[in-house]
N, C-alpha and C positions, 0 to 999 in steps of 0.2 A: 330865447329868454326865458327865465324862471321867475314868477310873481312870488315875493315872500314879503311878510308884513315886517315892518320895522317899527318897534313900539320904544318910545322915549319914557324910560322909566323914571328918571329923575324928574321930568315935568309931571310925571302921574303923581310921585310924592309930594312935589312942592304944591300942587293943585289942592291935594288932599289937606295938607297943612294950613292953607290960607282959609278953606271951607270949614275947618274943624269946630268953630264957634258955633256955626249954623246947624252942624250935624248933631253937636252936644245938645242944643236948643231942643232939638226934634225929639232926642231921646229923653230929655227931661220932662217933656210933655206926655210921655208913655209910661212914666214910672208907676210902680205899684199896680200895673195891671199887666198880666202875662200875655194877652191877646195882643194889646197894643205894642209891647215890647216885640212879640213875634212878627207883627206888622212892619215894625222898626226894621227889622232884619231883613225882610224881603225887599222893603224900599231901599235899604242899603246895598244889597246884593244888585239890584237893578242900577242904582246909581254907579257902583263900581264897574259894572259891566259897559254901561254907557260911556264912562270916562276911559276906560281902556281903548275903546273904540275910537274915541276922539282924539287921542294921543298916539295913536297908530297911524302909520303911513306904510303904502303898499309900493314896492319898488321892484323892478325889472332888473335881474342879475343874471350873467352867464352862468349857464350850467358848468360845475366843475366835477372832477372825480375825486370824491372824499377819501378814496383808498389810499391815494398817494400824497407825498408832501408837496408844498408848493415849489420846492427847489426842483424836484423831479418833473414837475410840469414845464417849468422852464426851460429844463433840458430837451423835454419832448417837442416843445415849440420851435426851439432853435434847429432842432433835428428836421422838422417838417420844413423850417425854410430852407435849410441846404439842400433837402431833397428836390424842392420846386426850384431853387437856383440852377442844380445839376441839371433837371429835365430840360430847362431852356438853353443854358449855355454848353453842355456836354463838354466843359473843359476838364482836363485832367487833374489840375489843381483843386477843382471843386470835388471831384470824385474821390480823392485822397482826403480832403477834408471832412467829407461825408462819412467815409469809412472810419476815420479816426474818431469822429464824433459818436458813430454808432457804436463803436467798440467802448467808449466811455460810458454812453448810456446803459449798455447792457451790465457793465461793471456796477454801476450805481444801483440798477435794479437788484442785482444779485446781492449786494450788500444790503440793500434795504429788507429783502427776504429774509436774509440770515439774521437781522435785527429783530424784525418781527417774529421770527421762531424761536429766538431766545428769550424774548420778552414773554411769550406763550409758555415756554418751558418753566420760567421762573415763577410765573403765575400759578401753575400747576402744582409746583413743588413749593409754593409759598407756606409759610407757617400760619398764615392767616386764613382760616377755615371759609371765610366770607369770599375773599379772593379766589381761592382753589375752587369752590363749588360754582362761583359764577362763571369761571373760564371752562370747567369741565362741561357746563350745560352747552356750550357752544358746539361741542363735539356732536351732541345727540338731537340739537335743536333742527326740527323741520318745519317747513313753510307750511302753514295752514291752508288746506283745500277750501276753496270758496264753493258754497253751496247755494243753490237756487230753489230748494224745496225742502220740506221737513215731513219727517215720516212718523205718525204715531198711529201704534198697532197697524192696522191694514189701511189707513187712509194716508195720502200723500197731499199735503198743503204746498201750492205753488204761489200764490199770489202774496205780496207783502202783507196785506191785510189779515189773511187767514193764518200765515205764520206767528204775527203779533199775537193775535187772540189764541193761538194754541200755546204759546209761550206763556201769555198771561194766566191760562187756566192751570197751567203747571206750577207756576212759581208764586200765585198769589195765596198767602196762608193768613187767616184773619186770626192773628195771634192776640190783639188787644181788644177783641169783642167784649170780654166780660169787663176789663179794667175801663173801656169806655163808658160804661154804665155807672162808674163810681160817683159817688157824690163828691162835690167840688170842696165842701168843707172838711169832709173826710181826708181828702188829698191834701189839703192845707195844713191840717193838724199832723199828719203824717210827715209831711216835709218841713215842718218847722222843728222836729226833733232829728233833722237829717244831719249828716256831716258833708252834704253836697254843697258848700260853700266855699268859694275858689278866691284865691288872691291873684294879683296882677302877675306875680311870678308864674303862677300855674297857667295862666293863659299864654304867657311867654313861651312856657315850656311846651304848651300843645301846639303853638304856632310853628316853634322851632323844628318840633319833631315831623313837620309835614315835609314831604319831598319837594324839592324844587322842580315842579313840573307845569307845564303851560297848558296841558289839556284840562278840559272843564266838563262838567254835566250840563243840566238844562238851565243852570243859573248863570252860565257864562263867566264864572269867578273862578280863576285858577289858583293853585295854591301860592304861585308866586306873587300874585298880586295881593294875597293876604300877607305874605312875608314882607313886603315892601311898604307896609302900613307904617305910618310915622309912630313913635314911641307912645305919644300922648292918646293915642287911639285903643291902646291895651287896656286904660282903666275904664274907658268908655265900656269896650266889649266886657269886662270883668262884671260891671254892674248889669249889662244887659243879660248876661248868662246866669248870673245869679237870680234875676227875676224869673227867669225860664225854669230854673231848678227849683225854685220855692213853690211853683205852682204845677210842677211836673208837665210843663207845656213842650210839646214836639209836634209841630204841624205835618200835614200830609205833604207839604211841598218838599220838606227835608227827607221824606221817606221815598221820594219818587227819584230814581237813579236812571241815567243814560245807560244802557246795556249794549254791550258789544259781544256778540257770539262769534266765537272762533271754532272751527271744525276740528275736533280730535282725530276723526277717522278720515279716510280717504274716499268715503262716499259721498257723492254730490248731492244725496238726499237723505242727510243723517236722521237719527232719532233725536228727541230732546237728551236722552242720557249721553249722547255722544258730543254734545256741544259744551264748551267752556265758556262760561258767562263772565265777563269783566262788567262790574257795576261801578259807575261813576257817580257818586252821591254828591251833593252840594257841599263846598267846603266848609261853611259854617257848620253844617251837620255833622262833618267829620271831626271838627273842633270839639263839638258838643259831646260826641261819642268818646273822645280820647280823654276829655275832663271826667266823664263818668267812670272810665276803665281806669283811671289813676287810684280812685277811691275802692272800686270793685276789686281790682287786683291787689291791692293793699289788704283788704277783708280776706279773700283767699289765701294770700301768703300768711296772714297772722294767724288764720284758723286752721292752717295747714290742709286746704280742701283737695288740692290736687296732690296727687302723689309723686315723689321726688322722680320717679322714671317716666314720667310724662314730658315730653318735649314739644309737642305740636302746638302751636300758638302761644308759646311763651317767650320771654325775651331772653337773649343770650343763650338760646338752646336751638338745636336743628337736628337733623338725621342723622349727621355725623356723629351727635353726642350718643345717641342710641347705637350706633353700629360700633363706636369705640367700648361702650358697656358690654355689647355683645361679644365682642373679641377678646374683652377681658375675662368673661365668664368662659369661653372655649378655652383659653390658656389655662385658667385654673383647673378646669375640668381635665385636660390633658396632662396637668403636672400630678393630678390625684388619680388619674387612670380611670375617670368615671366618664359615665354617658352624659351627653347634654341635648336633651330633647328641644325641639324648635316647633313652635305653632305658628304659621303665618296666616293672618287672616285680612282680607281686603274687602272693606265695605263699600259697595256701589252708592255713590253720592250721600257719603256719610253726612255731610253737612245739610244738605237740601233736604233729606228725608227724616231730621231730627224730629222727635216728638217734642215740640216746644212747650206745650202743655204741661207735660211730664217733667219736663227740666225745670219749669216754674215750681211744680209741687215738690221736687227734690230739693230744690234751693229752699224752699220754705221750711221742708223738715230739717235742714241744716242750720236753721234758726238764722236765715240771712235777713238782714234789715229789710223791713216791709217797704221803706222808700226805694230800694234798688228793684223791688218787682212791680211797682206802680206803673 
């Protein structure tokens, strides 16, 4: 038996609809105060997590092989029945029936493998670059090696507490030290001239852009729990987010992420540079970030901050875009019988080692709106 959770999502949405008036009243009591609004968000997170647990029932089911279809499982089950029957009876009719059924099962498995292979080839040759790229990743995907220790210089940390402290020292960067000393009235004055004001449609778009995942961070609120909120909650969230942006409020709870470390090497005691960190931020924090990026990306596009040749971390762009451009340049060089020099540079931990204070200074010199830097 395999214990799995069964969540009644319709009941989840119905209870939220019934309790909307009470939640709206609590939100109105915290209006015009960013700290109270942020505390309302934290209370709302705890309420959603508790509600999800309340409408979840744990059930035991039989383990199944997800790699084959249900029809093939039925054929295999009947084959096992014929095998047991022939072992007990030893009749010739049972032997012939088992042999015929075994041939049928082999033919069905061969046809199933052929269909899977044809589907794989069609995905590789697909005109959709996303589908082709995801299929090609399956060929080079390796299982991450579990690690029980962490190497830093000449020191090996083995206990979970020491590993956590080592990772914390490597990852903690005090980016907002200077901004935390800013006067509250200066922040309010800067934010009053900001375009960080959002409508209900902006909130809906940010929620719609979330992936329908059931995993969550320390807040225990998954993306699908937010996507299943009733429609009238969107207006409530719009007011709450506008209150936070008006006072540039972003609490420490929304900066705390649940981190999963994957070993990129085959060493059971890797260094911090050999770990791939996956951070799972609170869902409301991700919506807050997406709302900000809609305005910030609009400014970078309008002011042509990023060069057209850059594909990383940009929508509708991928590595294949740069490869196609590279092939076009080589083709043009071959047509004109000229050389094509290529310089390949790989920066180790380019994002983790980014000079963030220098980035803020560069944005300031590019006349980035001050409210984006607060």
